[in-house]
mmCIF file of the N, C-alpha and C atoms, coordinates in Angstrom:
data_MODEL
# 
_entry.id   MODEL 
# 
loop_
_atom_site.group_PDB 
_atom_site.id 
_atom_site.type_symbol 
_atom_site.label_atom_id 
_atom_site.label_alt_id 
_atom_site.label_comp_id 
_atom_site.label_asym_id 
_atom_site.label_entity_id 
_atom_site.label_seq_id 
_atom_site.pdbx_PDB_ins_code 
_atom_site.Cartn_x 
_atom_site.Cartn_y 
_atom_site.Cartn_z 
_atom_site.occupancy 
_atom_site.B_iso_or_equiv 
_atom_site.pdbx_formal_charge 
_atom_site.auth_seq_id 
_atom_site.auth_comp_id 
_atom_site.auth_asym_id 
_atom_site.auth_atom_id 
_atom_site.pdbx_PDB_model_num 
ATOM 1   N N  . MET A 1 1  ? 0.830   -1.267 0.003  1.00 0.00 ? 1  MET A N  1 
ATOM 2   C CA . MET A 1 1  ? -0.072  -0.159 -0.041 1.00 0.00 ? 1  MET A CA 1 
ATOM 3   C C  . MET A 1 1  ? 1.033   1.108  -0.475 1.00 0.00 ? 1  MET A C  1 
ATOM 4   N N  . ALA A 1 2  ? 0.898   2.130  -1.035 1.00 0.00 ? 2  ALA A N  1 
ATOM 5   C CA . ALA A 1 2  ? 1.346   2.794  -0.587 1.00 0.00 ? 2  ALA A CA 1 
ATOM 6   C C  . ALA A 1 2  ? 0.901   3.624  0.655  1.00 0.00 ? 2  ALA A C  1 
ATOM 7   N N  . GLU A 1 3  ? 2.404   4.905  0.477  1.00 0.00 ? 3  GLU A N  1 
ATOM 8   C CA . GLU A 1 3  ? 2.025   5.456  2.346  1.00 0.00 ? 3  GLU A CA 1 
ATOM 9   C C  . GLU A 1 3  ? 0.963   6.658  2.234  1.00 0.00 ? 3  GLU A C  1 
ATOM 10  N N  . GLU A 1 4  ? 0.584   7.556  1.306  1.00 0.00 ? 4  GLU A N  1 
ATOM 11  C CA . GLU A 1 4  ? -0.696  8.547  1.389  1.00 0.00 ? 4  GLU A CA 1 
ATOM 12  C C  . GLU A 1 4  ? -1.385  7.633  1.763  1.00 0.00 ? 4  GLU A C  1 
ATOM 13  N N  . GLN A 1 5  ? -1.686  6.254  1.088  1.00 0.00 ? 5  GLN A N  1 
ATOM 14  C CA . GLN A 1 5  ? -3.807  5.111  1.176  1.00 0.00 ? 5  GLN A CA 1 
ATOM 15  C C  . GLN A 1 5  ? -3.000  4.966  2.478  1.00 0.00 ? 5  GLN A C  1 
ATOM 16  N N  . THR A 1 6  ? -1.895  4.230  2.692  1.00 0.00 ? 6  THR A N  1 
ATOM 17  C CA . THR A 1 6  ? -1.689  3.584  3.957  1.00 0.00 ? 6  THR A CA 1 
ATOM 18  C C  . THR A 1 6  ? -1.711  4.996  5.197  1.00 0.00 ? 6  THR A C  1 
ATOM 19  N N  . PHE A 1 7  ? -1.947  6.644  5.092  1.00 0.00 ? 7  PHE A N  1 
ATOM 20  C CA . PHE A 1 7  ? -1.697  7.058  6.552  1.00 0.00 ? 7  PHE A CA 1 
ATOM 21  C C  . PHE A 1 7  ? -3.671  7.394  6.069  1.00 0.00 ? 7  PHE A C  1 
ATOM 22  N N  . GLU A 1 8  ? -4.332  7.099  5.788  1.00 0.00 ? 8  GLU A N  1 
ATOM 23  C CA . GLU A 1 8  ? -5.189  7.513  5.070  1.00 0.00 ? 8  GLU A CA 1 
ATOM 24  C C  . GLU A 1 8  ? -5.906  6.537  5.907  1.00 0.00 ? 8  GLU A C  1 
ATOM 25  N N  . VAL A 1 9  ? -6.083  5.063  5.574  1.00 0.00 ? 9  VAL A N  1 
ATOM 26  C CA . VAL A 1 9  ? -6.060  4.047  5.934  1.00 0.00 ? 9  VAL A CA 1 
ATOM 27  C C  . VAL A 1 9  ? -7.253  4.565  7.710  1.00 0.00 ? 9  VAL A C  1 
ATOM 28  N N  . LEU A 1 10 ? -5.360  4.676  7.970  1.00 0.00 ? 10 LEU A N  1 
ATOM 29  C CA . LEU A 1 10 ? -4.633  4.866  10.173 1.00 0.00 ? 10 LEU A CA 1 
ATOM 30  C C  . LEU A 1 10 ? -5.502  5.804  10.110 1.00 0.00 ? 10 LEU A C  1 
ATOM 31  N N  . LEU A 1 11 ? -5.895  7.541  9.785  1.00 0.00 ? 11 LEU A N  1 
ATOM 32  C CA . LEU A 1 11 ? -6.265  8.112  9.668  1.00 0.00 ? 11 LEU A CA 1 
ATOM 33  C C  . LEU A 1 11 ? -8.360  7.402  9.861  1.00 0.00 ? 11 LEU A C  1 
ATOM 34  N N  . ARG A 1 12 ? -8.758  6.239  8.711  1.00 0.00 ? 12 ARG A N  1 
ATOM 35  C CA . ARG A 1 12 ? -9.877  6.585  9.295  1.00 0.00 ? 12 ARG A CA 1 
ATOM 36  C C  . ARG A 1 12 ? -10.074 5.253  9.861  1.00 0.00 ? 12 ARG A C  1 
ATOM 37  N N  . GLU A 1 13 ? -8.729  4.293  10.186 1.00 0.00 ? 13 GLU A N  1 
ATOM 38  C CA . GLU A 1 13 ? -9.842  3.516  11.430 1.00 0.00 ? 13 GLU A CA 1 
ATOM 39  C C  . GLU A 1 13 ? -8.694  4.505  12.975 1.00 0.00 ? 13 GLU A C  1 
ATOM 40  N N  . PHE A 1 14 ? -8.029  5.216  13.039 1.00 0.00 ? 14 PHE A N  1 
ATOM 41  C CA . PHE A 1 14 ? -8.047  5.095  14.193 1.00 0.00 ? 14 PHE A CA 1 
ATOM 42  C C  . PHE A 1 14 ? -9.868  6.024  14.523 1.00 0.00 ? 14 PHE A C  1 
ATOM 43  N N  . ARG A 1 15 ? -10.316 6.849  13.413 1.00 0.00 ? 15 ARG A N  1 
ATOM 44  C CA . ARG A 1 15 ? -11.420 7.773  14.365 1.00 0.00 ? 15 ARG A CA 1 
ATOM 45  C C  . ARG A 1 15 ? -12.310 6.552  14.118 1.00 0.00 ? 15 ARG A C  1 
ATOM 46  N N  . ARG A 1 16 ? -12.376 5.781  14.031 1.00 0.00 ? 16 ARG A N  1 
ATOM 47  C CA . ARG A 1 16 ? -13.339 4.973  13.829 1.00 0.00 ? 16 ARG A CA 1 
ATOM 48  C C  . ARG A 1 16 ? -14.058 4.128  15.344 1.00 0.00 ? 16 ARG A C  1 
ATOM 49  N N  . VAL A 1 17 ? -12.385 4.535  15.667 1.00 0.00 ? 17 VAL A N  1 
ATOM 50  C CA . VAL A 1 17 ? -11.813 3.170  17.030 1.00 0.00 ? 17 VAL A CA 1 
ATOM 51  C C  . VAL A 1 17 ? -12.221 4.850  18.260 1.00 0.00 ? 17 VAL A C  1 
ATOM 52  N N  . GLY A 1 18 ? -11.977 5.779  17.354 1.00 0.00 ? 18 GLY A N  1 
ATOM 53  C CA . GLY A 1 18 ? -12.631 6.879  18.402 1.00 0.00 ? 18 GLY A CA 1 
ATOM 54  C C  . GLY A 1 18 ? -11.617 7.298  18.937 1.00 0.00 ? 18 GLY A C  1 
ATOM 55  N N  . VAL A 1 19 ? -9.834  7.162  18.836 1.00 0.00 ? 19 VAL A N  1 
ATOM 56  C CA . VAL A 1 19 ? -8.566  7.767  18.445 1.00 0.00 ? 19 VAL A CA 1 
ATOM 57  C C  . VAL A 1 19 ? -9.092  9.352  18.077 1.00 0.00 ? 19 VAL A C  1 
ATOM 58  N N  . ASP A 1 20 ? -8.663  10.758 18.157 1.00 0.00 ? 20 ASP A N  1 
ATOM 59  C CA . ASP A 1 20 ? -8.405  11.835 18.186 1.00 0.00 ? 20 ASP A CA 1 
ATOM 60  C C  . ASP A 1 20 ? -7.077  11.594 17.221 1.00 0.00 ? 20 ASP A C  1 
ATOM 61  N N  . PRO A 1 21 ? -6.546  11.193 16.285 1.00 0.00 ? 21 PRO A N  1 
ATOM 62  C CA . PRO A 1 21 ? -4.788  11.289 15.437 1.00 0.00 ? 21 PRO A CA 1 
ATOM 63  C C  . PRO A 1 21 ? -4.360  12.874 15.676 1.00 0.00 ? 21 PRO A C  1 
ATOM 64  N N  . ASP A 1 22 ? -5.425  13.735 15.762 1.00 0.00 ? 22 ASP A N  1 
ATOM 65  C CA . ASP A 1 22 ? -4.626  15.197 15.833 1.00 0.00 ? 22 ASP A CA 1 
ATOM 66  C C  . ASP A 1 22 ? -3.976  14.990 17.171 1.00 0.00 ? 22 ASP A C  1 
ATOM 67  N N  . THR A 1 23 ? -3.924  14.316 18.402 1.00 0.00 ? 23 THR A N  1 
ATOM 68  C CA . THR A 1 23 ? -3.537  14.706 19.304 1.00 0.00 ? 23 THR A CA 1 
ATOM 69  C C  . THR A 1 23 ? -3.660  13.248 20.468 1.00 0.00 ? 23 THR A C  1 
ATOM 70  N N  . PHE A 1 24 ? -2.985  12.230 19.904 1.00 0.00 ? 24 PHE A N  1 
ATOM 71  C CA . PHE A 1 24 ? -2.550  10.757 19.993 1.00 0.00 ? 24 PHE A CA 1 
ATOM 72  C C  . PHE A 1 24 ? -1.660  10.868 19.784 1.00 0.00 ? 24 PHE A C  1 
ATOM 73  N N  . SER A 1 25 ? -0.485  11.731 19.925 1.00 0.00 ? 25 SER A N  1 
ATOM 74  C CA . SER A 1 25 ? 1.117   12.022 20.318 1.00 0.00 ? 25 SER A CA 1 
ATOM 75  C C  . SER A 1 25 ? 1.487   10.503 20.037 1.00 0.00 ? 25 SER A C  1 
ATOM 76  N N  . ALA A 1 26 ? 0.676   9.366  20.615 1.00 0.00 ? 26 ALA A N  1 
ATOM 77  C CA . ALA A 1 26 ? 1.843   7.985  20.566 1.00 0.00 ? 26 ALA A CA 1 
ATOM 78  C C  . ALA A 1 26 ? 2.081   7.084  18.854 1.00 0.00 ? 26 ALA A C  1 
ATOM 79  N N  . MET A 1 27 ? 1.009   7.421  18.249 1.00 0.00 ? 27 MET A N  1 
ATOM 80  C CA . MET A 1 27 ? 0.622   7.141  17.183 1.00 0.00 ? 27 MET A CA 1 
ATOM 81  C C  . MET A 1 27 ? 2.159   7.800  16.656 1.00 0.00 ? 27 MET A C  1 
ATOM 82  N N  . LEU A 1 28 ? 3.095   8.324  16.579 1.00 0.00 ? 28 LEU A N  1 
ATOM 83  C CA . LEU A 1 28 ? 3.693   7.420  16.032 1.00 0.00 ? 28 LEU A CA 1 
ATOM 84  C C  . LEU A 1 28 ? 5.405   7.330  15.797 1.00 0.00 ? 28 LEU A C  1 
ATOM 85  N N  . ALA A 1 29 ? 4.694   6.772  17.306 1.00 0.00 ? 29 ALA A N  1 
ATOM 86  C CA . ALA A 1 29 ? 5.931   6.195  17.723 1.00 0.00 ? 29 ALA A CA 1 
ATOM 87  C C  . ALA A 1 29 ? 5.556   4.424  17.095 1.00 0.00 ? 29 ALA A C  1 
ATOM 88  N N  . VAL A 1 30 ? 4.603   4.306  16.470 1.00 0.00 ? 30 VAL A N  1 
ATOM 89  C CA . VAL A 1 30 ? 3.674   2.749  16.274 1.00 0.00 ? 30 VAL A CA 1 
ATOM 90  C C  . VAL A 1 30 ? 3.932   2.213  14.820 1.00 0.00 ? 30 VAL A C  1 
ATOM 91  N N  . ARG A 1 31 ? 4.627   1.563  14.358 1.00 0.00 ? 31 ARG A N  1 
ATOM 92  C CA . ARG A 1 31 ? 4.482   1.548  12.992 1.00 0.00 ? 31 ARG A CA 1 
ATOM 93  C C  . ARG A 1 31 ? 3.116   1.269  11.802 1.00 0.00 ? 31 ARG A C  1 
ATOM 94  N N  . PRO A 1 32 ? 3.145   1.756  11.182 1.00 0.00 ? 32 PRO A N  1 
ATOM 95  C CA . PRO A 1 32 ? 1.427   1.860  11.099 1.00 0.00 ? 32 PRO A CA 1 
ATOM 96  C C  . PRO A 1 32 ? 1.492   0.343  10.142 1.00 0.00 ? 32 PRO A C  1 
ATOM 97  N N  . GLU A 1 33 ? 1.897   -0.749 10.237 1.00 0.00 ? 33 GLU A N  1 
ATOM 98  C CA . GLU A 1 33 ? 1.408   -1.594 9.976  1.00 0.00 ? 33 GLU A CA 1 
ATOM 99  C C  . GLU A 1 33 ? 1.550   -2.548 11.401 1.00 0.00 ? 33 GLU A C  1 
ATOM 100 N N  . ASP A 1 34 ? 2.088   -2.390 12.142 1.00 0.00 ? 34 ASP A N  1 
ATOM 101 C CA . ASP A 1 34 ? 1.609   -2.133 13.633 1.00 0.00 ? 34 ASP A CA 1 
ATOM 102 C C  . ASP A 1 34 ? 0.063   -0.976 14.667 1.00 0.00 ? 34 ASP A C  1 
ATOM 103 N N  . ALA A 1 35 ? -0.231  -0.600 14.126 1.00 0.00 ? 35 ALA A N  1 
ATOM 104 C CA . ALA A 1 35 ? -1.054  0.328  14.387 1.00 0.00 ? 35 ALA A CA 1 
ATOM 105 C C  . ALA A 1 35 ? -2.477  -0.643 13.039 1.00 0.00 ? 35 ALA A C  1 
ATOM 106 N N  . LEU A 1 36 ? -1.960  -0.888 12.542 1.00 0.00 ? 36 LEU A N  1 
ATOM 107 C CA . LEU A 1 36 ? -3.164  -0.886 12.395 1.00 0.00 ? 36 LEU A CA 1 
ATOM 108 C C  . LEU A 1 36 ? -3.418  -2.526 11.941 1.00 0.00 ? 36 LEU A C  1 
ATOM 109 N N  . ARG A 1 37 ? -3.200  -3.470 12.518 1.00 0.00 ? 37 ARG A N  1 
ATOM 110 C CA . ARG A 1 37 ? -3.659  -4.305 12.801 1.00 0.00 ? 37 ARG A CA 1 
ATOM 111 C C  . ARG A 1 37 ? -4.155  -4.706 14.665 1.00 0.00 ? 37 ARG A C  1 
ATOM 112 N N  . ALA A 1 38 ? -3.148  -3.720 14.961 1.00 0.00 ? 38 ALA A N  1 
ATOM 113 C CA . ALA A 1 38 ? -4.299  -3.312 16.775 1.00 0.00 ? 38 ALA A CA 1 
ATOM 114 C C  . ALA A 1 38 ? -5.716  -2.885 16.011 1.00 0.00 ? 38 ALA A C  1 
ATOM 115 N N  . LEU A 1 39 ? -5.423  -1.965 15.368 1.00 0.00 ? 39 LEU A N  1 
ATOM 116 C CA . LEU A 1 39 ? -7.331  -0.678 14.443 1.00 0.00 ? 39 LEU A CA 1 
ATOM 117 C C  . LEU A 1 39 ? -7.708  -2.043 13.659 1.00 0.00 ? 39 LEU A C  1 
ATOM 118 N N  . GLY A 1 40 ? -7.491  -2.669 13.622 1.00 0.00 ? 40 GLY A N  1 
ATOM 119 C CA . GLY A 1 40 ? -8.596  -3.632 12.993 1.00 0.00 ? 40 GLY A CA 1 
ATOM 120 C C  . GLY A 1 40 ? -8.848  -4.189 13.915 1.00 0.00 ? 40 GLY A C  1 
ATOM 121 N N  . SER A 1 41 ? -8.481  -4.765 15.444 1.00 0.00 ? 41 SER A N  1 
ATOM 122 C CA . SER A 1 41 ? -8.864  -5.688 16.063 1.00 0.00 ? 41 SER A CA 1 
ATOM 123 C C  . SER A 1 41 ? -10.465 -4.836 16.961 1.00 0.00 ? 41 SER A C  1 
ATOM 124 N N  . LEU A 1 42 ? -10.232 -3.932 16.849 1.00 0.00 ? 42 LEU A N  1 
ATOM 125 C CA . LEU A 1 42 ? -10.710 -2.817 17.916 1.00 0.00 ? 42 LEU A CA 1 
ATOM 126 C C  . LEU A 1 42 ? -12.910 -2.725 17.229 1.00 0.00 ? 42 LEU A C  1 
ATOM 127 N N  . PRO A 1 43 ? -13.622 -3.196 17.784 1.00 0.00 ? 43 PRO A N  1 
ATOM 128 C CA . PRO A 1 43 ? -14.701 -2.391 17.475 1.00 0.00 ? 43 PRO A CA 1 
ATOM 129 C C  . PRO A 1 43 ? -14.755 -1.025 17.224 1.00 0.00 ? 43 PRO A C  1 
ATOM 130 N N  . ASP A 1 44 ? -16.046 -0.423 17.164 1.00 0.00 ? 44 ASP A N  1 
ATOM 131 C CA . ASP A 1 44 ? -15.674 1.158  16.896 1.00 0.00 ? 44 ASP A CA 1 
ATOM 132 C C  . ASP A 1 44 ? -16.402 1.062  18.116 1.00 0.00 ? 44 ASP A C  1 
ATOM 133 N N  . GLY A 1 45 ? -15.439 2.721  18.459 1.00 0.00 ? 45 GLY A N  1 
ATOM 134 C CA . GLY A 1 45 ? -15.516 4.037  19.482 1.00 0.00 ? 45 GLY A CA 1 
ATOM 135 C C  . GLY A 1 45 ? -14.833 3.082  20.928 1.00 0.00 ? 45 GLY A C  1 
ATOM 136 N N  . ALA A 1 46 ? -14.160 2.163  20.919 1.00 0.00 ? 46 ALA A N  1 
ATOM 137 C CA . ALA A 1 46 ? -12.638 1.869  21.445 1.00 0.00 ? 46 ALA A CA 1 
ATOM 138 C C  . ALA A 1 46 ? -12.181 2.414  22.567 1.00 0.00 ? 46 ALA A C  1 
ATOM 139 N N  . GLY A 1 47 ? -12.096 3.168  21.855 1.00 0.00 ? 47 GLY A N  1 
ATOM 140 C CA . GLY A 1 47 ? -11.262 4.191  22.743 1.00 0.00 ? 47 GLY A CA 1 
ATOM 141 C C  . GLY A 1 47 ? -9.577  3.996  22.943 1.00 0.00 ? 47 GLY A C  1 
ATOM 142 N N  . PRO A 1 48 ? -8.672  5.357  23.002 1.00 0.00 ? 48 PRO A N  1 
ATOM 143 C CA . PRO A 1 48 ? -7.433  4.867  23.129 1.00 0.00 ? 48 PRO A CA 1 
ATOM 144 C C  . PRO A 1 48 ? -6.480  4.654  24.041 1.00 0.00 ? 48 PRO A C  1 
ATOM 145 N N  . SER A 1 49 ? -7.456  4.087  25.582 1.00 0.00 ? 49 SER A N  1 
ATOM 146 C CA . SER A 1 49 ? -6.639  3.111  26.164 1.00 0.00 ? 49 SER A CA 1 
ATOM 147 C C  . SER A 1 49 ? -6.858  1.321  25.788 1.00 0.00 ? 49 SER A C  1 
ATOM 148 N N  . ALA A 1 50 ? -8.038  0.994  24.893 1.00 0.00 ? 50 ALA A N  1 
ATOM 149 C CA . ALA A 1 50 ? -8.235  0.311  24.040 1.00 0.00 ? 50 ALA A CA 1 
ATOM 150 C C  . ALA A 1 50 ? -7.266  -0.176 22.871 1.00 0.00 ? 50 ALA A C  1 
ATOM 151 N N  . PHE A 1 51 ? -7.187  0.734  22.088 1.00 0.00 ? 51 PHE A N  1 
ATOM 152 C CA . PHE A 1 51 ? -5.264  0.618  21.344 1.00 0.00 ? 51 PHE A CA 1 
ATOM 153 C C  . PHE A 1 51 ? -4.534  0.674  22.112 1.00 0.00 ? 51 PHE A C  1 
ATOM 154 N N  . LEU A 1 52 ? -3.798  1.184  23.000 1.00 0.00 ? 52 LEU A N  1 
ATOM 155 C CA . LEU A 1 52 ? -2.912  1.457  23.775 1.00 0.00 ? 52 LEU A CA 1 
ATOM 156 C C  . LEU A 1 52 ? -2.529  -0.320 24.352 1.00 0.00 ? 52 LEU A C  1 
ATOM 157 N N  . ALA A 1 53 ? -3.580  -0.827 24.899 1.00 0.00 ? 53 ALA A N  1 
ATOM 158 C CA . ALA A 1 53 ? -3.613  -1.890 25.416 1.00 0.00 ? 53 ALA A CA 1 
ATOM 159 C C  . ALA A 1 53 ? -3.103  -3.127 24.400 1.00 0.00 ? 53 ALA A C  1 
ATOM 160 N N  . THR A 1 54 ? -3.858  -2.889 23.365 1.00 0.00 ? 54 THR A N  1 
ATOM 161 C CA . THR A 1 54 ? -4.062  -3.927 22.486 1.00 0.00 ? 54 THR A CA 1 
ATOM 162 C C  . THR A 1 54 ? -2.411  -3.622 21.500 1.00 0.00 ? 54 THR A C  1 
ATOM 163 N N  . LEU A 1 55 ? -1.602  -2.328 21.778 1.00 0.00 ? 55 LEU A N  1 
ATOM 164 C CA . LEU A 1 55 ? -0.593  -2.675 21.714 1.00 0.00 ? 55 LEU A CA 1 
ATOM 165 C C  . LEU A 1 55 ? 0.401   -3.160 22.464 1.00 0.00 ? 55 LEU A C  1 
ATOM 166 N N  . ARG A 1 56 ? 0.470   -2.887 22.910 1.00 0.00 ? 56 ARG A N  1 
ATOM 167 C CA . ARG A 1 56 ? 1.262   -4.018 24.898 1.00 0.00 ? 56 ARG A CA 1 
ATOM 168 C C  . ARG A 1 56 ? 1.182   -5.099 24.445 1.00 0.00 ? 56 ARG A C  1 
ATOM 169 N N  . ALA A 1 57 ? -0.590  -5.274 24.303 1.00 0.00 ? 57 ALA A N  1 
ATOM 170 C CA . ALA A 1 57 ? -0.565  -7.510 23.929 1.00 0.00 ? 57 ALA A CA 1 
ATOM 171 C C  . ALA A 1 57 ? -0.031  -8.098 23.048 1.00 0.00 ? 57 ALA A C  1 
ATOM 172 N N  . ASN A 1 58 ? 0.079   -6.438 21.924 1.00 0.00 ? 58 ASN A N  1 
ATOM 173 C CA . ASN A 1 58 ? 0.692   -7.565 20.891 1.00 0.00 ? 58 ASN A CA 1 
ATOM 174 C C  . ASN A 1 58 ? 2.110   -7.593 21.309 1.00 0.00 ? 58 ASN A C  1 
ATOM 175 N N  . GLY A 1 59 ? 2.593   -6.732 22.369 1.00 0.00 ? 59 GLY A N  1 
ATOM 176 C CA . GLY A 1 59 ? 4.434   -6.476 22.466 1.00 0.00 ? 59 GLY A CA 1 
ATOM 177 C C  . GLY A 1 59 ? 4.500   -5.395 22.149 1.00 0.00 ? 59 GLY A C  1 
ATOM 178 N N  . ILE A 1 60 ? 3.737   -4.865 21.227 1.00 0.00 ? 60 ILE A N  1 
ATOM 179 C CA . ILE A 1 60 ? 4.683   -3.054 20.607 1.00 0.00 ? 60 ILE A CA 1 
ATOM 180 C C  . ILE A 1 60 ? 4.459   -1.964 21.914 1.00 0.00 ? 60 ILE A C  1 
ATOM 181 N N  . GLY A 1 61 ? 5.377   -1.008 21.901 1.00 0.00 ? 61 GLY A N  1 
ATOM 182 C CA . GLY A 1 61 ? 5.493   -0.223 22.610 1.00 0.00 ? 61 GLY A CA 1 
ATOM 183 C C  . GLY A 1 61 ? 6.272   -0.261 24.154 1.00 0.00 ? 61 GLY A C  1 
ATOM 184 N N  . ASN A 1 62 ? 6.865   -2.020 23.897 1.00 0.00 ? 62 ASN A N  1 
ATOM 185 C CA . ASN A 1 62 ? 7.010   -2.753 25.897 1.00 0.00 ? 62 ASN A CA 1 
ATOM 186 C C  . ASN A 1 62 ? 8.717   -2.838 25.565 1.00 0.00 ? 62 ASN A C  1 
ATOM 187 N N  . SER A 1 63 ? 9.188   -1.901 24.804 1.00 0.00 ? 63 SER A N  1 
ATOM 188 C CA . SER A 1 63 ? 10.849  -1.958 24.845 1.00 0.00 ? 63 SER A CA 1 
ATOM 189 C C  . SER A 1 63 ? 11.765  -0.957 25.318 1.00 0.00 ? 63 SER A C  1 
ATOM 190 N N  . THR A 1 64 ? 12.464  0.371  24.033 1.00 0.00 ? 64 THR A N  1 
ATOM 191 C CA . THR A 1 64 ? 12.928  1.119  24.069 1.00 0.00 ? 64 THR A CA 1 
ATOM 192 C C  . THR A 1 64 ? 11.415  2.810  24.247 1.00 0.00 ? 64 THR A C  1 
ATOM 193 N N  . ASP A 1 65 ? 10.809  2.259  23.531 1.00 0.00 ? 65 ASP A N  1 
ATOM 194 C CA . ASP A 1 65 ? 9.986   3.029  22.608 1.00 0.00 ? 65 ASP A CA 1 
ATOM 195 C C  . ASP A 1 65 ? 8.707   3.191  23.972 1.00 0.00 ? 65 ASP A C  1 
ATOM 196 N N  . HIS A 1 66 ? 8.758   4.732  24.706 1.00 0.00 ? 66 HIS A N  1 
ATOM 197 C CA . HIS A 1 66 ? 7.843   4.204  26.544 1.00 0.00 ? 66 HIS A CA 1 
ATOM 198 C C  . HIS A 1 66 ? 6.970   5.547  25.610 1.00 0.00 ? 66 HIS A C  1 
ATOM 199 N N  . ALA A 1 67 ? 6.257   5.771  24.886 1.00 0.00 ? 67 ALA A N  1 
ATOM 200 C CA . ALA A 1 67 ? 5.952   6.862  24.654 1.00 0.00 ? 67 ALA A CA 1 
ATOM 201 C C  . ALA A 1 67 ? 4.402   6.109  24.296 1.00 0.00 ? 67 ALA A C  1 
ATOM 202 N N  . PRO A 1 68 ? 4.184   4.835  24.007 1.00 0.00 ? 68 PRO A N  1 
ATOM 203 C CA . PRO A 1 68 ? 2.009   4.779  24.252 1.00 0.00 ? 68 PRO A CA 1 
ATOM 204 C C  . PRO A 1 68 ? 2.190   4.932  25.322 1.00 0.00 ? 68 PRO A C  1 
ATOM 205 N N  . SER A 1 69 ? 2.758   4.175  26.533 1.00 0.00 ? 69 SER A N  1 
ATOM 206 C CA . SER A 1 69 ? 2.883   3.530  28.429 1.00 0.00 ? 69 SER A CA 1 
ATOM 207 C C  . SER A 1 69 ? 2.781   5.004  29.005 1.00 0.00 ? 69 SER A C  1 
ATOM 208 N N  . ALA A 1 70 ? 3.829   6.270  28.758 1.00 0.00 ? 70 ALA A N  1 
ATOM 209 C CA . ALA A 1 70 ? 4.237   7.699  29.121 1.00 0.00 ? 70 ALA A CA 1 
ATOM 210 C C  . ALA A 1 70 ? 2.877   8.256  29.155 1.00 0.00 ? 70 ALA A C  1 
ATOM 211 N N  . ILE A 1 71 ? 2.369   8.305  27.738 1.00 0.00 ? 71 ILE A N  1 
ATOM 212 C CA . ILE A 1 71 ? 1.048   8.954  27.629 1.00 0.00 ? 71 ILE A CA 1 
ATOM 213 C C  . ILE A 1 71 ? -0.332  7.981  28.138 1.00 0.00 ? 71 ILE A C  1 
ATOM 214 N N  . ASN A 1 72 ? -0.535  6.592  28.003 1.00 0.00 ? 72 ASN A N  1 
ATOM 215 C CA . ASN A 1 72 ? -1.019  6.598  29.247 1.00 0.00 ? 72 ASN A CA 1 
ATOM 216 C C  . ASN A 1 72 ? -1.286  6.508  30.345 1.00 0.00 ? 72 ASN A C  1 
ATOM 217 N N  . ASP A 1 73 ? -0.001  6.594  30.703 1.00 0.00 ? 73 ASP A N  1 
ATOM 218 C CA . ASP A 1 73 ? -0.023  6.778  32.459 1.00 0.00 ? 73 ASP A CA 1 
ATOM 219 C C  . ASP A 1 73 ? 0.025   8.326  32.928 1.00 0.00 ? 73 ASP A C  1 
ATOM 220 N N  . ARG A 1 74 ? 0.162   9.523  31.996 1.00 0.00 ? 74 ARG A N  1 
ATOM 221 C CA . ARG A 1 74 ? -0.157  10.180 32.514 1.00 0.00 ? 74 ARG A CA 1 
ATOM 222 C C  . ARG A 1 74 ? -2.014  10.872 32.249 1.00 0.00 ? 74 ARG A C  1 
ATOM 223 N N  . ARG A 1 75 ? -2.517  10.329 31.373 1.00 0.00 ? 75 ARG A N  1 
ATOM 224 C CA . ARG A 1 75 ? -4.270  10.538 31.505 1.00 0.00 ? 75 ARG A CA 1 
ATOM 225 C C  . ARG A 1 75 ? -4.804  8.777  32.555 1.00 0.00 ? 75 ARG A C  1 
ATOM 226 N N  . HIS A 1 76 ? -6.255  9.568  33.037 1.00 0.00 ? 76 HIS A N  1 
ATOM 227 C CA . HIS A 1 76 ? -6.198  8.882  33.798 1.00 0.00 ? 76 HIS A CA 1 
ATOM 228 C C  . HIS A 1 76 ? -7.665  9.103  32.687 1.00 0.00 ? 76 HIS A C  1 
ATOM 229 N N  . ASP A 1 77 ? -8.469  9.627  31.770 1.00 0.00 ? 77 ASP A N  1 
ATOM 230 C CA . ASP A 1 77 ? -9.652  9.666  31.432 1.00 0.00 ? 77 ASP A CA 1 
ATOM 231 C C  . ASP A 1 77 ? -9.889  8.958  29.798 1.00 0.00 ? 77 ASP A C  1 
ATOM 232 N N  . LYS A 1 78 ? -10.676 9.186  29.330 1.00 0.00 ? 78 LYS A N  1 
ATOM 233 C CA . LYS A 1 78 ? -11.697 8.439  28.460 1.00 0.00 ? 78 LYS A CA 1 
ATOM 234 C C  . LYS A 1 78 ? -10.842 9.357  27.379 1.00 0.00 ? 78 LYS A C  1 
ATOM 235 N N  . SER A 1 79 ? -10.119 10.377 27.139 1.00 0.00 ? 79 SER A N  1 
ATOM 236 C CA . SER A 1 79 ? -9.670  11.308 26.078 1.00 0.00 ? 79 SER A CA 1 
ATOM 237 C C  . SER A 1 79 ? -8.250  10.650 25.396 1.00 0.00 ? 79 SER A C  1 
ATOM 238 N N  . ALA A 1 80 ? -7.597  10.862 24.162 1.00 0.00 ? 80 ALA A N  1 
ATOM 239 C CA . ALA A 1 80 ? -6.418  10.561 24.062 1.00 0.00 ? 80 ALA A CA 1 
ATOM 240 C C  . ALA A 1 80 ? -5.332  11.333 24.411 1.00 0.00 ? 80 ALA A C  1 
# 
């Protein structure tokens, strides 16, 4: 898939799941294919917490990349 198409699909999936891609900086630290796999497994409106949990369950973001976990630890509400 071309980069532009991948980006469009990512945006659509983030919005479908209920993650605001404009304010969710953790997506910058995730490979597009990992994000798409996680997003594809979630129901509509699952939200950012479910997205982060899915990434962690798949072993993504557990190494030297602390962005998803740092963002989740700072946020205790359901917003991105």
